[in-house]
N, C-alpha and C positions, 0 to 999 in steps of 0.2 A: 654495176660498174660505178666506181667513185667519180666524182666531178672532174678531177684532174685528168683521168684517163679519157673521159668523154670529151673534154676540151681538146686534148691532143688528137684524138680520133677525128674530131670535126675539123681541126686545122689541116690535117693531112688530106681529108676528103674534099674539103671546101676550096683548097688552093690548087687542086689538081683535077678540076672538073672535066677538062678536055678542050673547051674553047678558051682562047686567050681573054676574050671579053669577060666571060663569067669568072674566070680565075682572078681577074683584076677586081671585079665587083665584090666577089666573096672574100678575096684576100684582104681588101681594105676593111670590110666589115669585121672580119675575124681579128685583124690587127688592132682595131680601135674600139670594138664594141662587144666582142664575144664574152669576155670575162664579166661584163656588167649584166648579162642576161639572167633573169630569174629562171627557175627550173621549168616553168611553163613555156617560156619563150625559147629556152634551150631545146626542149622537146620539139617545139614547132620548127625550129631551124633544122634539126636533124631530119625531120620528115621532109622539109622543103628541099634539102639537099638530095633527096631520093627522087625528086621529080625529074622526068626525062628532059634532056638538053633542049629539044625544040620548044617545049612548053615554057621552060625558063626563059629562053631567048624571047619568046613572044611576050611574056610579062614585062621584061625589061626594055625591049626595043620596038614592040608593036603596039604599045598602049593597050594591051589586053589585060584585064584585071585578073589576078590570081583568084582561086577559090577562096571562099570566106575563111576557111580554116587557116589560111596563110596571110590574111590581111595584115595582122599585127606585125609579124616578122618581116613581111615585105616592106611595110612602111619604115620599120627600123633600118632596114638595109638601104632604102632610098635616102633616109636622113643621113646615114653615114657617108654617102657619096658627096654630100654638101659640106662635110667637115673640112675645115681649113687647117692644115698642119703648120 
């Protein structure tokens, strides 16, 4: 799949996760940072979006660390939340 199709797919999936809170978090990250990701982080983000909703909520709202395989993308998402538009 070419990069543009991957980005569109991620935009659709990431902005419609189910919970409003995660839609906002992922939506902001997608809007401001998605296109800057290298292929490795893009793959990591695609896999991160496959994590079930309760686990994702635990990572963001319960101060539970995500698995090591997601540390880099999780930090990028956290950094995007501090972006001042």
